[in-house]
MIDOSE-1310 file (N, C-alpha, C; in nm, 2 decimals, decimal comma, always signed):
residues 84
xxxx	+3,81/+3,12/+2,53/+3,88/+3,14/+2,41/+3,84/+3,04/+2,30; +3,82/+3,09/+2,18/+3,77/+3,01/+2,07/+3,88/+2,97/+1,98; +4,00/+2,98/+2,02/+4,12/+2,94/+1,94/+4,12/+3,00/+1,80; +4,09/+2,93/+1,69/+4,11/+2,98/+1,56/+3,99/+3,07/+1,51
xxxx	+3,88/+3,06/+1,58/+3,76/+3,13/+1,53/+3,75/+3,28/+1,57; +3,84/+3,32/+1,65/+3,84/+3,46/+1,69/+3,72/+3,49/+1,79; +3,63/+3,57/+1,75/+3,51/+3,61/+1,83/+3,40/+3,51/+1,81; +3,40/+3,42/+1,73/+3,30/+3,32/+1,70/+3,28/+3,29/+1,56
xxxx	+3,18/+3,22/+1,52/+3,17/+3,18/+1,38/+3,10/+3,29/+1,30; +3,14/+3,31/+1,18/+3,08/+3,42/+1,10/+2,96/+3,36/+1,03; +2,90/+3,44/+0,94/+2,78/+3,41/+0,87/+2,79/+3,28/+0,78; +2,91/+3,27/+0,72/+2,93/+3,15/+0,63/+2,93/+3,02/+0,71
xxxx	+2,98/+3,03/+0,83/+2,98/+2,91/+0,91/+2,84/+2,86/+0,95; +2,76/+2,96/+0,98/+2,62/+2,93/+1,02/+2,55/+2,88/+0,89; +2,57/+2,94/+0,78/+2,51/+2,89/+0,66/+2,55/+2,75/+0,62; +2,68/+2,72/+0,64/+2,73/+2,58/+0,61/+2,67/+2,48/+0,70
xxxx	+2,65/+2,51/+0,83/+2,59/+2,42/+0,92/+2,44/+2,40/+0,89; +2,37/+2,50/+0,85/+2,23/+2,49/+0,82/+2,21/+2,41/+0,69; +2,29/+2,44/+0,59/+2,28/+2,36/+0,46/+2,32/+2,22/+0,49; +2,42/+2,19/+0,57/+2,46/+2,05/+0,60/+2,35/+1,98/+0,67
xxxx	+2,27/+2,04/+0,76/+2,16/+1,98/+0,83/+2,05/+1,95/+0,73; +2,02/+2,04/+0,65/+1,91/+2,02/+0,55/+1,95/+1,90/+0,46; +2,07/+1,90/+0,41/+2,12/+1,79/+0,32/+2,11/+1,66/+0,40; +2,16/+1,66/+0,52/+2,16/+1,53/+0,60/+2,02/+1,48/+0,62
xxxx	+1,92/+1,56/+0,66/+1,78/+1,52/+0,68/+1,72/+1,48/+0,55; +1,75/+1,55/+0,45/+1,69/+1,52/+0,31/+1,74/+1,38/+0,27; +1,87/+1,35/+0,29/+1,93/+1,22/+0,25/+1,87/+1,11/+0,34; +1,86/+1,14/+0,47/+1,80/+1,04/+0,56/+1,66/+1,00/+0,52
xxxx	+1,57/+1,10/+0,50/+1,43/+1,08/+0,46/+1,43/+1,00/+0,33; +1,51/+1,04/+0,23/+1,51/+0,97/+0,10/+1,55/+0,83/+0,12; +1,64/+0,80/+0,20/+1,68/+0,66/+0,22/+1,57/+0,58/+0,28; +1,50/+0,64/+0,38/+1,40/+0,57/+0,45/+1,28/+0,54/+0,35
xxxx	+1,25/+0,64/+0,27/+1,14/+0,62/+0,17/+1,17/+0,51/+0,07; +1,30/+0,51/+0,02/+1,34/+0,41/-0,07/+1,34/+0,27/-0,01; +1,37/+0,26/+0,12/+1,37/+0,13/+0,18/+1,23/+0,08/+0,20; +1,13/+0,17/+0,24/+0,99/+0,13/+0,25/+0,94/+0,09/+0,11
xxxx	+0,97/+0,16/+0,01/+0,92/+0,13/-0,13/+0,97/-0,01/-0,17; +1,10/-0,04/-0,14/+1,15/-0,16/-0,18/+1,09/-0,28/-0,10; +1,07/-0,26/+0,02/+1,00/-0,36/+0,10/+0,86/-0,38/+0,06; +0,79/-0,27/+0,03/+0,65/-0,28/-0,02/+0,64/-0,35/-0,15
xxxx	+0,73/-0,32/-0,24/+0,73/-0,39/-0,37/+0,77/-0,54/-0,36; +0,85/-0,57/-0,26/+0,90/-0,71/-0,24/+0,79/-0,79/-0,17; +0,69/-0,73/-0,12/+0,58/-0,80/-0,04/+0,50/-0,89/-0,13; +0,51/-0,87/-0,26/+0,44/-0,96/-0,36/+0,31/-0,90/-0,41
xxxx	+0,28/-0,78/-0,37/+0,16/-0,72/-0,42/+0,18/-0,68/-0,57; +0,09/-0,71/-0,66/+0,11/-0,67/-0,80/+0,10/-0,52/-0,81; +0,19/-0,46/-0,89/+0,19/-0,32/-0,91/+0,11/-0,29/-1,03; +0,00/-0,21/-1,02/-0,08/-0,18/-1,13/-0,03/-0,05/-1,20
xxxx	+0,00/-0,06/-1,32/+0,05/+0,06/-1,40/-0,07/+0,11/-1,49; -0,12/+0,22/-1,45/-0,22/+0,28/-1,54/-0,36/+0,21/-1,52; -0,45/+0,25/-1,60/-0,58/+0,18/-1,60/-0,59/+0,07/-1,70; -0,67/-0,03/-1,67/-0,68/-0,14/-1,76/-0,75/-0,10/-1,89
xxxx	-0,72/-0,17/-2,00/-0,78/-0,14/-2,13/-0,92/-0,20/-2,13; -1,00/-0,15/-2,22/-1,14/-0,20/-2,23/-1,15/-0,35/-2,26; -1,05/-0,40/-2,33/-1,05/-0,55/-2,36/-1,02/-0,62/-2,23; -0,93/-0,57/-2,15/-0,90/-0,64/-2,02/-1,02/-0,64/-1,93
xxxx	-1,09/-0,53/-1,93/-1,21/-0,52/-1,84/-1,32/-0,62/-1,89; -1,33/-0,63/-2,02/-1,43/-0,72/-2,08/-1,39/-0,87/-2,04; -1,26/-0,90/-2,05/-1,21/-1,03/-2,01/-1,23/-1,06/-1,87; -1,22/-0,96/-1,78/-1,24/-0,98/-1,64/-1,39/-1,00/-1,61
xxxx	-1,48/-0,93/-1,68/-1,62/-0,95/-1,67/-1,66/-1,10/-1,71; -1,60/-1,15/-1,82/-1,63/-1,28/-1,86/-1,58/-1,38/-1,76; -1,46/-1,36/-1,70/-1,40/-1,45/-1,60/-1,49/-1,45/-1,47; -1,55/-1,34/-1,44/-1,63/-1,33/-1,32/-1,77/-1,39/-1,34
xxxx	-1,80/-1,41/-1,47/-1,93/-1,47/-1,50/-2,04/-1,36/-1,52; -2,01/-1,24/-1,53/-2,11/-1,13/-1,55/-2,17/-1,14/-1,69; -2,09/-1,18/-1,78/-2,14/-1,19/-1,92/-2,11/-1,33/-1,97; -2,18/-1,38/-2,07/-2,15/-1,51/-2,13/-2,06/-1,49/-2,25
xxxx	-2,02/-1,61/-2,30/-1,92/-1,61/-2,41/-1,97/-1,54/-2,54; -2,10/-1,55/-2,57/-2,15/-1,49/-2,69/-2,15/-1,34/-2,68; -2,19/-1,29/-2,56/-2,19/-1,14/-2,54/-2,04/-1,09/-2,54; -1,95/-1,17/-2,48/-1,81/-1,13/-2,48/-1,76/-1,12/-2,62
xxxx	-1,79/-1,21/-2,71/-1,74/-1,21/-2,85/-1,80/-1,09/-2,92; -1,93/-1,06/-2,90/-2,00/-0,95/-2,96/-1,94/-0,82/-2,92; -1,92/-0,80/-2,79/-1,86/-0,68/-2,74/-1,72/-0,66/-2,79; -1,64/-0,77/-2,79/-1,51/-0,76/-2,83/-1,50/-0,72/-2,98
xxxx	-1,59/-0,78/-3,06/-1,59/-0,74/-3,20/-1,62/-0,59/-3,21; -1,72/-0,55/-3,13/-1,75/-0,40/-3,14/-1,64/-0,31/-3,10; -1,56/-0,36/-3,00/-1,45/-0,28/-2,95/-1,34/-0,27/-3,06; -1,32/-0,38/-3,13/-1,22/-0,38/-3,23/-1,26/-0,32/-3,36
xxxx	-1,39/-0,28/-3,37/-1,43/-0,21/-3,49/-1,49/-0,30/-3,59; -1,52/-0,42/-3,56/-1,58/-0,52/-3,66/-1,73/-0,51/-3,65; -1,80/-0,60/-3,72/-1,94/-0,61/-3,72/-1,99/-0,66/-3,58; -2,09/-0,60/-3,52/-2,14/-0,65/-3,39/-2,22/-0,77/-3,40
């Protein structure tokens, strides 16, 4: 005997259970992803947003010793639209 359900659960009951399970697993997966993102961000790795500007790339090349200071100034001037 099923007490208040009569012959069993109708279609709305099955739908509510299915929707509840989808919401539960979606919420659980979202929480796990947010925790991993937070831990990854807290690990101290710098987060790069977009690509570096041409001036930043030129500065990095100077810092690595690929170009000298004279070439750096010449190229920087050309980037900014001045006389090369």
